[in-house]
C-alpha positions as CSV (number, residue, x, y, z in Angstrom):
1,M,16.5,5.7,17.0
2,D,18.9,3.6,19.1
3,E,21.3,1.3,17.3
4,V,20.2,-2.3,16.9
5,D,22.3,-5.2,15.7
6,P,20.8,-7.7,13.2
7,Q,19.7,-9.9,16.1
8,G,18.2,-7.0,18.0
9,L,20.4,-7.7,21.0
10,S,23.2,-5.2,21.1
11,K,24.5,-2.1,19.3
12,S,26.2,-2.4,16.0
13,A,27.1,0.4,13.6
14,A,26.7,-2.0,10.7
15,S,22.9,-2.1,11.1
16,R,22.2,1.3,12.6
17,P,18.7,2.5,11.6
18,V,19.4,6.2,10.8
19,S,16.9,8.7,12.1
20,L,14.5,10.0,9.5
21,T,15.1,13.6,10.6
22,A,17.5,14.0,7.8
23,M,15.0,12.6,5.4
24,S,12.2,14.9,6.5
25,G,14.3,18.0,7.1
26,T,13.2,18.1,10.7
27,D,15.7,19.0,13.5
28,E,15.6,16.8,16.6
29,G,15.4,19.9,18.7
30,A,12.4,21.2,16.7
31,V,10.1,18.5,18.1
32,G,10.6,19.7,21.7
33,A,12.1,18.1,24.7
34,A,9.7,15.3,24.9
35,R,11.0,11.8,24.1
36,R,10.3,10.8,20.5
37,P,8.0,7.7,20.4
38,K,9.5,4.7,18.7
39,L,7.5,2.8,16.1
40,I,8.4,-0.5,14.4
41,F,6.8,-0.3,11.0
42,L,6.3,-3.8,9.4
43,A,5.5,-4.3,5.8
44,S,5.9,-7.1,3.2
45,S,8.8,-5.6,1.4
46,F,8.9,-1.8,1.8
47,P,11.2,0.0,1.1
48,Y,12.3,-2.7,-1.4
49,G,10.6,-4.2,-4.4
50,R,7.6,-3.0,-6.4
51,N,4.6,-3.8,-4.2
52,D,4.8,-1.5,-1.2
53,T,6.0,1.7,-2.8
54,F,2.9,3.7,-1.7
55,F,3.9,3.6,2.0
56,G,6.6,6.3,1.6
57,P,4.5,9.4,2.2
58,E,3.1,8.2,5.6
59,V,6.6,7.1,6.8
60,R,8.0,10.5,5.9
61,E,5.1,12.3,7.6
62,L,5.4,10.2,10.7
63,V,9.0,11.3,11.1
64,R,8.1,14.9,10.3
65,Q,5.6,14.7,13.1
66,G,8.2,13.5,15.6
67,V,8.1,9.7,15.5
68,D,11.2,7.6,15.3
69,V,10.5,4.9,12.7
70,L,12.3,1.6,12.3
71,V,11.1,-0.2,9.1
72,I,11.3,-3.9,9.0
73,P,10.3,-5.6,5.7
74,V,9.2,-9.2,6.5
75,R,10.4,-10.5,3.2
76,P,12.5,-7.8,1.4
77,R,12.7,-8.4,-2.3
78,G,14.6,-6.6,-5.0
79,S,16.4,-3.3,-4.8
80,A,15.3,-0.2,-2.9
81,T,12.3,1.4,-4.7
82,T,11.8,4.1,-1.9
83,P,15.5,5.0,-1.5
84,D,15.0,7.8,1.0
85,A,13.4,5.3,3.4
86,E,16.2,2.7,3.1
87,P,18.3,4.2,5.9
88,L,15.4,3.4,8.3
89,A,15.2,-0.3,7.3
90,L,16.7,-3.4,9.0
91,H,17.1,-5.5,5.9
92,K,17.0,-9.1,6.9
93,S,15.8,-12.1,4.9
94,L,12.8,-14.2,6.0
95,A,15.2,-16.6,7.7
96,D,19.0,-16.4,8.0
97,R,21.5,-17.4,10.6
98,D,20.8,-14.3,12.7
99,I,17.1,-14.7,12.5
100,L,17.3,-18.4,13.5
101,A,19.7,-17.6,16.4
102,A,17.4,-15.0,17.7
103,A,14.4,-17.4,17.4
104,L,16.4,-20.1,19.3
105,G,17.3,-17.5,22.0
106,Q,13.6,-16.5,22.3
107,L,12.6,-20.2,22.7
108,L,15.3,-20.8,25.4
109,D,14.3,-17.6,27.3
110,A,10.5,-18.2,27.2
111,P,9.8,-21.7,26.0
112,R,6.2,-21.8,27.1
113,A,5.2,-18.5,25.7
114,T,7.0,-19.2,22.4
115,V,5.3,-22.6,22.0
116,E,1.9,-21.1,22.8
117,A,2.5,-18.4,20.1
118,L,3.4,-21.1,17.6
119,V,0.4,-23.2,18.5
120,S,-1.8,-20.2,18.0
121,L,-0.8,-20.2,14.3
122,L,-2.4,-23.6,13.9
123,R,-5.8,-21.9,13.7
124,S,-4.8,-20.6,10.2
125,P,-7.8,-21.3,7.9
126,R,-6.0,-23.2,5.2
127,P,-2.7,-25.1,4.7
128,S,-1.4,-22.5,2.3
129,V,-2.0,-19.7,4.9
130,L,-0.6,-21.9,7.7
131,L,2.6,-22.5,5.7
132,R,3.1,-18.7,5.1
133,N,2.6,-18.0,8.8
134,L,5.0,-20.7,9.9
135,A,7.6,-19.5,7.4
136,A,7.4,-16.0,9.0
137,F,7.4,-17.3,12.6
138,P,11.2,-17.1,13.2
139,K,11.2,-13.5,11.9
140,A,8.4,-12.8,14.4
141,L,10.6,-14.0,17.2
142,W,13.4,-11.9,16.0
143,V,11.2,-8.8,15.8
144,A,10.0,-9.5,19.4
145,R,13.7,-9.2,20.5
146,V,14.3,-6.1,18.5
147,A,11.1,-4.5,20.0
148,R,12.3,-5.2,23.5
149,S,15.9,-4.0,22.9
150,L,14.9,-0.6,21.4
151,P,12.5,-0.4,23.4
152,A,9.7,0.2,20.9
153,D,6.4,1.9,21.9
154,H,4.3,0.3,19.2
155,I,4.4,-2.2,16.3
156,H,2.3,-1.4,13.3
157,A,2.0,-3.8,10.3
158,H,0.7,-3.2,6.8
159,W,-1.3,-6.0,5.2
160,A,-3.7,-8.5,6.9
161,G,-1.5,-11.4,5.9
162,P,2.0,-12.5,7.1
163,P,3.2,-9.0,8.2
164,S,0.4,-8.7,10.7
165,T,1.0,-12.3,11.8
166,V,4.6,-11.3,12.6
167,A,3.4,-8.2,14.4
168,M,0.9,-10.1,16.5
169,V,3.4,-12.8,17.6
170,A,6.1,-10.1,18.2
171,S,3.7,-8.1,20.4
172,R,2.6,-11.2,22.3
173,L,6.2,-12.1,23.2
174,S,7.6,-8.6,23.7
175,G,4.6,-6.9,25.5
176,V,4.7,-4.1,23.0
177,P,1.2,-3.1,21.7
178,W,0.5,-3.6,18.1
179,S,-2.0,-2.7,15.3
180,F,-2.3,-3.3,11.5
181,T,-3.7,-1.8,8.4
182,A,-5.8,-4.1,6.1
183,H,-5.8,-3.0,2.5
184,A,-7.4,-5.2,-0.2
185,T,-7.1,-8.7,-1.6
186,E,-5.0,-10.0,1.3
187,I,-8.2,-9.8,3.4
188,Y,-9.7,-12.5,1.3
189,A,-7.3,-15.1,2.8
190,G,-8.9,-14.6,6.2
191,N,-5.5,-15.0,7.9
192,L,-6.3,-15.3,11.6
193,L,-8.6,-12.2,11.4
194,R,-10.5,-13.0,14.6
195,E,-7.3,-13.5,16.6
196,K,-5.7,-10.4,15.2
197,C,-8.8,-8.2,15.7
198,R,-9.0,-9.5,19.3
199,S,-5.4,-8.6,20.3
200,A,-4.6,-5.5,18.2
201,R,-5.0,-2.1,19.8
202,F,-6.7,-1.0,16.6
203,V,-7.4,-2.3,13.1
204,R,-7.2,0.2,10.3
205,F,-9.1,-0.2,7.0
206,V,-8.6,2.1,4.1
207,S,-12.1,1.6,2.7
208,T,-15.5,0.6,4.1
209,A,-15.8,-2.0,1.3
210,M,-12.8,-3.9,2.8
211,M,-14.4,-3.7,6.3
212,E,-17.4,-5.5,4.9
213,R,-15.1,-8.0,3.2
214,A,-13.4,-8.7,6.5
215,R,-16.8,-9.2,8.2
216,S,-17.8,-11.7,5.5
217,M,-14.5,-13.6,5.9
218,A,-14.7,-13.8,9.7
219,P,-18.4,-13.7,10.8
220,G,-18.7,-12.5,14.4
221,V,-15.3,-10.9,14.4
222,D,-14.7,-8.2,17.1
223,D,-14.9,-4.9,15.2
224,S,-15.0,-2.7,18.3
225,R,-11.5,-1.3,17.5
226,W,-11.9,-1.0,13.7
227,E,-11.0,2.4,12.2
228,L,-11.6,3.8,8.7
229,L,-8.6,5.8,7.8
230,R,-7.5,6.4,4.2
231,L,-3.9,5.9,3.1
232,G,-2.2,9.2,3.1
233,I,-0.6,10.5,0.0
234,D,1.3,13.7,-1.0
235,V,-1.1,16.1,-2.5
236,P,0.5,18.9,-4.6
237,E,-0.5,22.4,-3.5
238,V,-1.1,23.6,-7.0
239,V,-2.3,21.7,-10.1
240,S,-1.9,23.3,-13.5
241,P,-4.7,23.0,-16.0
242,H,-3.9,20.1,-18.4
243,R,-4.1,20.6,-22.2
244,P,-5.4,17.6,-24.1
245,N,-2.8,15.5,-25.8
246,H,-3.1,14.4,-29.4
247,P,-3.6,11.5,-29.6
248,S,-5.3,11.3,-26.2
249,V,-3.3,9.2,-23.7
250,L,-4.9,6.7,-21.4
251,L,-2.8,5.2,-18.6
252,L,-3.3,1.8,-17.0
253,T,-0.9,1.2,-14.1
254,A,-1.1,-2.5,-13.0
255,S,0.8,-5.7,-12.9
256,F,0.2,-8.1,-15.7
257,V,-1.7,-10.6,-13.7
258,R,-5.3,-12.0,-13.9
259,G,-8.1,-9.7,-13.0
260,K,-6.4,-6.3,-13.8
261,G,-8.5,-5.9,-16.9
262,H,-5.8,-5.4,-19.6
263,E,-7.8,-7.3,-22.1
264,V,-10.9,-5.2,-21.3
265,A,-8.9,-2.0,-21.8
266,L,-7.5,-3.2,-25.2
267,A,-11.0,-4.1,-26.4
268,A,-12.2,-0.7,-25.4
269,V,-9.4,1.0,-27.2
270,K,-10.3,-1.0,-30.3
271,R,-13.8,0.4,-30.1
272,L,-12.5,3.9,-29.7
273,L,-10.3,3.7,-32.7
274,E,-13.1,2.3,-34.8
275,A,-15.2,5.3,-33.7
276,G,-12.6,7.6,-35.0
277,E,-10.9,8.6,-31.7
278,A,-7.2,9.4,-31.8
279,V,-6.0,7.5,-28.7
280,Q,-3.1,5.6,-27.2
281,I,-3.0,3.5,-24.1
282,W,0.1,3.3,-22.0
283,L,0.6,0.2,-19.9
284,A,2.9,0.6,-16.9
285,G,3.7,-2.6,-15.1
286,A,5.3,-6.0,-15.3
287,G,4.2,-9.5,-14.7
288,P,3.8,-13.0,-16.0
289,L,1.0,-12.2,-18.5
290,E,2.8,-9.4,-20.4
291,E,3.4,-11.5,-23.5
292,E,-0.2,-12.7,-23.5
293,V,-1.4,-9.0,-23.4
294,R,1.0,-8.2,-26.2
295,S,-0.4,-11.0,-28.3
296,R,-3.9,-9.8,-27.5
297,A,-3.1,-6.3,-28.7
298,H,-1.8,-7.8,-32.0
299,D,-4.9,-10.0,-32.4
300,L,-7.2,-7.0,-31.9
301,G,-5.2,-4.9,-34.4
302,V,-4.4,-2.2,-31.8
303,A,-0.7,-2.8,-31.3
304,E,0.2,0.5,-32.8
305,A,-1.9,2.3,-30.2
306,V,-0.4,0.5,-27.2
307,R,2.8,1.5,-25.4
308,F,4.3,-1.1,-23.1
309,H,6.5,0.8,-20.6
310,G,7.4,-2.0,-18.3
311,Y,7.8,-1.3,-14.6
312,V,7.8,2.5,-14.1
313,P,9.0,3.9,-10.7
314,N,6.3,5.8,-8.9
315,A,8.1,9.1,-9.1
316,Q,8.1,8.9,-12.9
317,L,4.4,8.1,-12.9
318,L,3.7,11.1,-10.7
319,D,5.8,13.2,-13.1
320,W,3.7,12.0,-16.1
321,L,0.5,12.9,-14.3
322,A,1.7,16.3,-13.1
323,A,3.1,17.3,-16.5
324,G,-0.2,16.6,-18.3
325,R,1.1,13.7,-20.3
326,V,-1.9,11.6,-19.4
327,D,-5.5,12.5,-20.2
328,V,-7.4,9.8,-18.4
329,V,-6.3,7.1,-16.0
330,V,-8.1,3.8,-16.5
331,L,-8.4,0.7,-14.2
332,P,-10.9,-1.9,-15.4
333,S,-10.1,-4.5,-12.7
334,D,-12.3,-7.4,-11.6
335,A,-11.5,-6.6,-7.9
336,E,-9.8,-3.9,-6.0
337,G,-9.5,-2.3,-2.6
338,L,-9.0,1.4,-2.9
339,P,-6.3,1.8,-5.6
340,V,-3.6,4.3,-4.8
341,S,-2.9,4.8,-8.5
342,L,-6.3,6.4,-8.9
343,V,-5.9,8.5,-5.8
344,E,-2.6,9.9,-7.0
345,A,-4.1,10.7,-10.4
346,L,-7.0,12.6,-8.9
347,A,-4.6,14.5,-6.7
348,R,-2.8,15.8,-9.8
349,G,-6.0,16.7,-11.7
350,V,-6.2,13.7,-14.0
351,P,-9.7,12.1,-14.2
352,A,-10.2,8.4,-13.8
353,V,-12.5,5.7,-15.2
354,A,-12.5,2.4,-13.3
355,S,-14.6,-0.7,-12.6
356,D,-17.2,-0.4,-9.9
357,V,-15.6,-2.9,-7.6
358,G,-14.3,-3.0,-4.0
359,G,-13.8,0.5,-2.6
360,V,-13.5,2.3,-5.9
361,V,-16.9,3.9,-5.5
362,E,-15.7,5.5,-2.3
363,L,-13.1,7.4,-4.4
364,L,-14.9,8.0,-7.8
365,G,-18.5,8.1,-6.6
366,D,-20.5,11.3,-6.4
367,G,-19.1,12.8,-9.6
368,C,-15.4,12.4,-8.6
369,G,-14.8,10.0,-11.5
370,V,-16.5,7.5,-13.8
371,L,-17.5,4.0,-12.7
372,V,-18.3,1.2,-15.2
373,P,-19.3,-2.4,-14.8
374,P,-16.3,-4.8,-14.7
375,R,-15.5,-6.9,-17.8
376,D,-17.6,-4.6,-20.1
377,P,-15.4,-3.2,-22.9
378,Q,-18.3,-1.3,-24.5
379,A,-19.2,0.5,-21.3
380,L,-15.6,1.4,-20.8
381,A,-15.3,2.7,-24.3
382,D,-18.4,4.8,-24.0
383,A,-17.2,6.3,-20.7
384,L,-13.8,7.1,-22.2
385,A,-15.3,8.6,-25.3
386,S,-17.6,10.9,-23.3
387,L,-14.6,12.2,-21.4
388,L,-12.2,12.5,-24.4
389,R,-14.8,14.5,-26.4
390,S,-15.6,17.0,-23.6
391,P,-12.9,19.0,-22.0
392,E,-15.5,20.5,-19.7
393,R,-16.6,17.1,-18.4
394,R,-12.9,16.1,-17.9
395,A,-12.3,19.3,-15.9
396,G,-15.4,18.8,-13.8
397,Y,-14.4,15.3,-12.8
398,A,-10.8,16.3,-12.2
399,Q,-11.9,19.2,-9.9
400,A,-14.3,17.1,-7.9
401,G,-11.8,14.2,-7.6
402,R,-9.1,16.6,-6.4
403,K,-11.3,18.0,-3.7
404,R,-12.1,14.5,-2.4
405,V,-8.5,13.6,-2.2
406,E,-7.7,16.9,-0.4
407,R,-10.4,16.1,2.2
408,E,-9.7,12.4,2.8
409,F,-6.2,11.4,1.7
410,A,-3.8,14.3,2.4
411,V,-1.0,12.8,4.3
412,A,-0.5,15.3,7.1
413,P,-4.0,15.1,8.7
414,V,-4.1,11.3,8.0
415,V,-0.9,10.8,10.0
416,R,-2.1,13.1,12.8
417,R,-5.0,10.8,13.3
418,L,-2.8,7.7,12.9
419,R,-0.4,9.1,15.5
420,A,-3.3,9.5,17.9
421,L,-4.4,5.9,17.3
422,L,-0.9,4.7,17.9
423,G,-1.1,6.3,21.3
424,F,1.5,8.9,20.6
425,G,-0.7,11.9,21.3
426,D,-0.8,15.1,19.3
427,A,2.1,15.8,16.9
428,A,4.6,18.4,18.1
């Protein structure tokens, strides 16, 4: 990828986005003489912070398949949590001197188009959504100048919220086509969905349930360019049979926020212990409600069976799953899209029990896992007991789940289709 300075106007070694060929092990010459397409990849914080870590496999595979990727986090937060993707990133805050200078330059160069783009944001459905879009507007103007200076062939954003707003505005002002992936709860905000679906080359959803959610949020929306394409993950070629742990280990990976079902999981563990099951639950995550969950564990008398691991890097979670340290993954949420934590568990032969919400049935249905009603500790306890007491049942669910992941979520075929949607043709 060509060098781009922090304003996207001239070359600067200080901000050079290093080619991912080193990261993927691909030689530039190995992809043939054809020019490598250039993609601007927008996300909320990736490769920084704790929220976007599951984009790594697709970025690596895009590079392996011959795409030059420039990652731009709209609002980078925290340290690099996907370190091998950091050399690709232009790390700029939501608004700094360079961003504002580029925004002013864009306004002076094309005042009418810039003002029209700003006015288009006034259609945001609520004041809170409008404020988030306005806060990201200078970054969008900067991205437009970066896109022209590369020049980029396409801009793709993850999330239907501010990152796709940035991509839409940057595309409008730069002339570079754009698209976005809508995931889960961000769809509920209805952030300019009609406008985005009208102007994007395509709109990718990772589950049919979230497609239906988008239709309900924006009745009459143009869905002619909607595509269902799962999020690609790395699927191990071989999965070793897992021996049961004693006590059995349940894993719940989720931030300590409302709606993730920690209190439901603890109540289910209490029932399992009272029924004579030897069980522990590991809680991997961080968040504002952690102390409340700790107190709840003490109140229920299950504190000795609960392990609070704090934030656990994704690589470590995958090691736990692959090494057989976890018997069942559990996610008793009130709402979900299509949780990557469950997909990664199934890919490594670990069965899952989760609430029947959002797109979870698309993953665990048809015997690929166990679905339970949300906010029902007894149903969750019964489902877990049936798995923990039957190695054959666990193995059956694990095998079926693994096959589904191989068919629908393996990163190489997912990215081949994504590459075609981006207009980059077949991978070299």
